[in-house]
C-alpha positions in Angstrom: -14.3 -59.3 -17.0 -11.7 -61.8 -17.4 -11.0 -64.6 -15.0 -8.8 -63.5 -12.5 -8.3 -67.3 -11.1 -5.1 -68.6 -12.5 -5.6 -72.2 -13.8 -9.5 -71.9 -12.9 -10.5 -74.5 -15.2 -7.9 -77.1 -14.0 -9.1 -76.3 -10.1 -12.1 -76.7 -11.1 -11.8 -80.2 -12.6 -9.7 -81.0 -9.5 -12.5 -80.3 -7.2 -14.7 -82.1 -9.2 -12.5 -85.5 -9.2 -12.1 -85.2 -5.7 -15.7 -85.1 -5.1 -16.7 -88.0 -7.2 -20.2 -87.9 -8.7 -22.3 -88.0 -5.5 -22.0 -84.3 -4.3 -24.1 -81.1 -3.9 -23.4 -77.0 -4.8 -22.4 -76.8 -1.3 -20.1 -79.7 -1.5 -18.3 -78.0 -4.7 -18.1 -74.6 -3.0 -16.6 -75.8 0.6 -13.9 -78.2 -1.2 -13.1 -75.1 -3.4 -12.8 -72.8 -0.7 -10.8 -75.4 1.5 -8.1 -76.3 -1.3 -7.7 -72.7 -3.0 -8.4 -70.3 -0.2 -5.9 -67.5 -1.6 -8.3 -67.8 -5.2 -11.5 -67.4 -2.8 -9.8 -64.8 -1.2 -9.3 -63.0 -4.4 -13.0 -63.6 -5.4 -13.7 -61.8 -2.2 -11.3 -58.8 -2.9 -12.5 -58.1 -6.4 -15.9 -57.6 -5.7 -15.3 -55.7 -2.8 -12.8 -53.2 -4.6 -15.7 -52.8 -7.4 -18.5 -52.9 -5.2 -16.1 -49.4 -3.2 -15.1 -48.4 -7.0 -18.8 -48.2 -8.6 -21.1 -45.0 -8.3 -24.2 -45.2 -6.6 -26.8 -46.9 -8.3 -24.6 -48.5 -10.8 -23.9 -52.0 -11.1 -20.5 -53.9 -11.5 -20.4 -57.0 -13.5 -19.2 -59.4 -10.8 -21.7 -60.9 -9.1 -21.1 -61.4 -5.1 -19.0 -64.0 -4.3 -21.6 -66.6 -2.9 -23.6 -66.4 -6.3 -20.2 -66.4 -8.6 -19.2 -69.5 -7.0 -22.9 -71.3 -7.6 -22.6 -70.0 -11.0 -18.5 -71.3 -11.5 -20.5 -74.8 -10.7 -23.3 -74.9 -12.5 -21.4 -73.5 -15.9 -18.7 -76.0 -15.2 -20.6 -78.9 -13.8 -22.5 -80.5 -16.9 -19.4 -80.5 -18.8 -17.5 -82.4 -16.2 -20.3 -85.1 -16.6 -19.9 -85.5 -19.6 -16.5 -87.2 -19.8 
């Protein structure tokens, strides 16, 4: 599944810049939600749509919105620390 958040990498970078080096995963998630409420709503909407359209007993490719945000943090944090 491709990214449905426009300019996702730039937005993630912006959140890390705002937070600085001393932050938690929860800080990242809360800041992202606060800065980009439309994108957070999109995450929830896409997950909900896939949940409704997936036949019983089958899995869809998108993780739950909370897990999606945690993975987004974990996948991008190491790259930000190396810069």
